[in-house]
C-alpha positions in Angstrom: 0.1 0.0 0.1 1.6 3.5 -0.9 0.6 6.7 0.8 1.2 9.4 -1.4 1.4 13.3 -0.2 0.2 11.7 3.2 -0.4 13.9 5.9 -2.0 13.2 9.6 -1.8 15.0 13.1 1.3 13.2 14.8 0.5 11.1 17.7 2.1 8.6 20.0 2.7 4.8 19.0 0.6 5.3 15.5 -0.2 1.9 13.6 -1.7 1.2 10.0 -4.5 -0.9 9.8 -6.3 -2.6 7.3 -9.9 -2.8 8.9 -13.1 -4.5 8.4 -15.2 -1.8 9.8 -13.7 1.6 8.4 -16.9 3.6 10.3 -15.3 2.0 13.8 -14.2 4.5 16.5 -12.5 2.5 18.6 -10.8 -1.0 19.2 -13.3 -3.1 19.6 -15.9 -1.7 16.6 -12.9 -1.8 13.9 -13.9 -5.7 13.6 -11.3 -8.0 12.0 -7.9 -6.0 11.2 -4.3 -6.4 10.2 -1.5 -4.1 11.3 0.7 -3.0 8.2 2.6 -1.9 11.5 4.0 0.9 12.8 3.2 4.4 10.9 6.7 5.7 9.1 6.3 9.1 9.3 3.2 12.1 9.4 4.2 13.2 6.4 5.0 12.7 3.1 5.1 9.3 0.7 5.5 5.9 2.0 4.7 2.0 1.6 3.9 -0.8 3.8 3.8 -4.4 2.5 0.6 -6.3 2.6 0.7 -10.6 2.3 0.2 -11.8 -0.4 -2.6 -14.0 1.3 -4.8 -10.9 2.1 -8.1 -11.3 0.9 -8.6 -7.1 0.6 -12.3 -8.1 -0.4 -12.7 -8.8 3.5 -11.7 -5.2 4.5 -13.5 -2.0 4.3 -9.9 0.5 4.3 -7.3 1.6 6.3 -7.2 3.4 9.3 -4.3 5.1 11.2 -4.9 4.1 14.9 -3.3 5.2 18.2 -2.8 2.2 19.9 -2.0 3.1 23.8 -5.2 5.5 23.7 -7.5 3.9 21.5 -8.3 6.1 18.8 -8.4 6.5 14.9 -6.5 9.7 13.6 -7.4 9.1 10.3 -9.0 6.8 7.7 -9.4 5.6 4.3 -11.8 3.9 2.3 -11.4 1.0 -0.8 -14.5 2.4 -2.1 -15.7 -1.0 -2.9 
């Protein structure tokens, strides 16, 4: 996955998650998710690897999520 000209508010321990429920506002409401790892930076273009065996049709989109405080910082739908 590639983020182009990306810009999000910085925060503690932010992760990139593929999520089943893009509208979820906390850990319990996200449904199934896959972590693509820690956010590499809050600005600029960056890449995240998605394993070949991941079925993207099972996920609505991607979020930037603060793990310690269970807060969604940003979200983007795959538009399915």
